[in-house]
N, C-alpha and C positions, 0 to 999 in steps of 0.2 A: 413598537420595536421595528426597526428598518429591515427590509428584506436583504439578505446577503446571500451569495451563492455558496452552496455546500461544498467547499474545496474544489473548484473547477479546474485548478492548476493552470499555470500562466498562459499556455498556448490558447486554451479556450477562452481565458479572460481577455487577451488581446483582441480575438475575433469578436468578442461581445463588445468591446470598446470601440472598435472600428464601425461597428453597426449602430453606434450612438444609443445604447441602452439606458435605462434609467432605473431607479429603485422605487418600489411601492410598498405601502404599509399593508401587510396581511391582516386579516381578522385575528383577534386574540384567541388563542385556543382555549377550550373550556378547562375549568379547574377540575383535576381529577383527584379522586380520593386515594391515598396510598393503600394498596391492597395488603391484607394480612398474610395471604398465601396465594400459591398458584397451583392449579390443577390441570390434568389432561382429560379431555373427553371427546365424545363422538355426537354429532347432532343427529337426533332421533326423529325430530319433527320441527318443521317451520310453523310457527303459530300465527305469525302475522307481521305486519310492517306499519311504521308510522313515521311522520316527518320528524326530523331532528330540530326541536325548537331551539332557536338561538344558535344554531351551528352552521347557518347558511343554507341556501336553496339547494346546493349540490349534495347535501348530506342526508343519510336516512338511517333509521333504526329498526333492526329486525329483532323480534321477539322469538326465540327458539328454545326448544327442549333439548338438554344435553344430558347424556349418560356419562357420568363421571367415571374415570378409569384409575383412580388411585387413591391412596391413604384410607382415612376411615370412611370416606364417601363412596368407596368402591362400589359400583353398580347403582348408585343413587341417580335418579333423574331430577334435574334441577332446571328452573326456568331462568334464562339469561338473556341479556340485551348485547346486540352487537351493532356498533356505530361505524359507518364507513361512509367514504365520499365517492360520488360518481353514480351514474345510472346504468353502467354495464352490467349484464347479467353475470359474467364471471366474478364480480365484486361480492355478489350476494352469497350466502351460506345456502347450502343444500343438505338434504338428508345423506348422512354417511360421511360428511366433512369431519376430519379430526382437528380439533381446536384446542387453544390454550386459554384457560379460564382464571381470571383474577377474582379472589374471593375477599370481600369486605365485611368485617363483622362489627357491629355495634349493638347498643342496648335495644335498638329498635327491630333488629332482626340481622338476617345475613342476606347480602346482596351479591349476585353472580354476574359477571361481564365477560363476554367473549373478547379478548383483546387481540387475537391473531389466530391464523391457522398454523397448524403443527406441521413444520417443515424439515425437522431434523433427519427423518428417514431419507428424504430425498437428497439432502445435503450429504448424508453419510454414504449413499451410493455413489454421488459424484466424486467424493474424497476417495473412496475405495477404487474406483475406476482409474483415477489419476494415479494412485500409488501402484496399481497393478501394471499399468502401461509404462510407468517410469522404471519399475523393476524388470519388466519383460524385455524392454529395448535398451537399458542401460546396465542392467545387471547389477554387479557390486556397486558401481558408482551411483546408479539410481537409488539403490538402498541407503548408500552414504549421503546422497542429497536429501533424502526423507528424513534421516535421522538429524542432519544438520538443520533442516527446516524446523524439526521439532525443538531442537536446542535453541534455535533463534526465537521461536515462540515462548519458549520457557524463560529465557533471559528477559525478553519484553515483559512477560506476565509477573516473573517473580522477582526481578531486580530493578528494571528501568521504571516501570509504573509505580511500584511501592516506594521506591526511594524518592521519586518526585512527589508523591502524595505525603510523604514523611517529612517534606520541606527542603530536600536537597536541591543543589542547582541543577535544572533540567539539562543545561548545556553540558556540564562536566558528566552527569550520569548518563546522558545519551552518547557522549564521546566514548566513555569507558565501555558501555555496552556494546557500541559498533566495534571497538577494537576486540572485545571478546568474541563477538559473532564472527569477525574476520578469521581470527586464529582457530576456531573450531569448525565452522560451517565449510570454509573452503577446503580445508585439509580432508574433512570427511567426505565431501562431494567429489573431489578430484585426486585424492590420495597423497601420501606423502612422497614428494619428488622434488627435483631442483626447479622444474617449471612451476609447480604449485608455490613453492617458497618464493620464487621470483614474483609470482602473481600476489602473494600475500604482501610482500614488502611494497611493491608498488601501490597496491590498494591503501596501505596505511599511509604512504607518503601523499597520495592524492587526497586522502581523506583528511589529512592535516591541512592541506592547501584549501579544501572546501570548508573547513572549520574557520579559517582565516578569512576566506571570502564572504562566508555568511556573516560573520561579526562585522566585517567592513561595510557591506551593503546594507545590512539592518540598520547599521548606526548612520549611514549617509542619507538613508531613506526616512530616518527617524520613526521606525516602525515600533509599535508598542505591544504587538502580540494580540491586540484587541480586534483584528480585522475579520473574525468569524463569529457566528451566533454561539459556537461552543465555548469560545473564550468569555463571551459575556456571561453565559450560564455558570462558568467556572469561578467567576468573581463572586458569586452569591453561594458558592458550595462551602461546606464546612471543612475547608482547607486553611492551614495557617502558612502565610507567607509564600503564596504560590507566584512564581516569577513566570509570568505570561511572556515576557520577552525571551527568557531563557528557554521556555517551553517551544517557541517558534523557532529558535536556533537548533534546539535539540532534534526537532522534527525535520529541519533541513539536512542535518547530519544524517540521520537514519535513512531519509530519502535518497540521499546521494549514494548511500552505501549499496542501495538495490540496483543501481545501474553500473557501479564500479566493478562488482563481482564479475559480471559477464564480460566486460570489455578486457580486464587484466588477465583473466585465465585464458580467453581466446588469443589474445596477442601473445602472451607467453608461449602458448602452444604453437602458434604460427612460426613464431621465430625459431623454435626448437626444431620444427619440421624442416624449415629452410636450412638450418645448419646441418641436419642429417642428410638432406638432399645433395647438398654441395658443402662438404667441410672446408672447402677452400675458400669460402667467403669470409673476408675479413669483417671487422665490427661495422665499418662504415657501410659496406654492401648489405649486411644483415639488417642494419638499421633502415637502410633505404627501402629494401624490399618488404621488411616487416611494416613499415609506415604506409606503405602503398596498400597493403591488406587493411591496416587499421583505418585508412581513409574511407574505403569502401563500408566498413563496418559502422562507422560514425554516420555516414550518409543514410544507411538504412535504418539505423537506430533513431535517428531524428525523426524519420517519416513514420516509423512504428509508434514512437512516443506521441507524435501529434495525432495519429489516428486513435490511439487509445484515449487521449484526453478528450478528443472530439466526440468519440462514441459514449464515453461516460457523461458527457455534458449536453447532449441532445436536448433534454428537457429544459436546461438552463438556456440554451440558444433560443428556444421557442418563448420561454417566459420573458426574456430580455427583448425579444423582438416585438412583443406586445407592449411593453413599457419602454418607450424610446424617446422620452422628452429630453433627458439630459444630453448635453454635447459629449463627444467622445473623450476630450481632455479631462472632463470632470470625472468621468468613470474611470479612466487610467489613473488618475490622481488619488482616487479613493484608496484607503488602507487596504480593504479586503482584496482588491485587484493587486496592489503593489506587493503585498505578502505572497500572492501566488507567483507573481512574476519573479520576485527575488528567489523564492522556494525552487522553482523549476529552472531558472537561468543559472542559479549556482550548481545545481546537479548537472545541468548540460555543460557547463564549463568544466566541471571536474571530469565529466566522461570524455571531453575532448583532450584535456590535459593527460588523461590516464594513458592515452595511446602512445604519445612520445616518451612518456616516462617509463611505461612497461617495455616499449620497444627497445629503448636504450639500454635498460637494465638487463633484459633478456639477451641482447646481442653482446654486451660485455661479458656476461656470465658464460653464455654457451660458446663464444669463440675461444674460450680458454680451456675448454673440456677437451682432453686428449682423445684422438681418434684411434681406431682399431686397424691393425693391417690385416683385414679380412675382405673377403669378396662380397659378403653380405652383411648388411647393417644389423647388428644385434642389439639386444636390450641394454648392453653396457655403454654404448656410445656409438658416434657416427663413424662411417667407414672412411678410412684415409683415401685420399685421392690417388689415383694410379701414378706411378712415377713417370717423369717425362722421358721421351725417347731421345 
């Protein structure tokens, strides 16, 4: 099986291609026995260590004694093996480490394997800190955004993924799921208002454009959806009529939605504030000034996205620097790079188009809102300009 990058996303892929990387064949992973159950435990003793036969020079096996912390094995000490790669001390288990154990039962006896360290408490603390800060600084909107995030996760876990597994068209399912996410999460996060409605409509319009662009470029590039190791594994999964090309398109749509939410809500808010600052602005002036703000937003987002992709792909940069036999054009032409290029460029084009679409929509809507004959701008609308002398 050929080595493919684990979703580097397009900017990272272009960097790697220009560095003239190549692909190499990794060692085949060992065949693992499917466990019968999983348990939690704590390492009470490190018994010893041996070389991992047939698993490469960089791998080792620790033999440890673990005190099980669940089910009928509560309080029982079992001997388990832990296989890991690398020689750094922090990779090895130590007394007191909390671990996840896989249990394999057969007529010859019961075998215990330590498959990973137990990380959920640390992850729970990070999630709690995020929620607390979001609510502390954003109040009700922060709480609404958290609820919207939960609904998004629920839609993906309970609708999108099960429908795709059941054999539905991944593109249609992802598009429907994205529309439901737009109509729920944005309103929950930003409240029910005219500016939020403008952002929702603009997001839907831009999402439809992204859908058309994704279909067009996936078709032109003759992509099949087989550009990642995950898709290869899905070919052998017990699923009927899984459309990998549709799965690629659906992923592009959901990825584009992640960047559209930010740009449409901020642009609608910017135009609304411009109108309140000067109710005399006509549609053209609101559009021009709002577009100026949006241009700065696009520039910063492109840089932010690049840094995010580069940071996530640093190990991949190093890996492909080592294997640099293939010419750059060969790597760029490969499907796994082409998929990520199309995925990211469609999202980036949608982000850019969202700025003029949202700005024009907001300028047209807010310029028609009546002003109030008051000296101070109130929540009902912008203040009328003073009469000319």
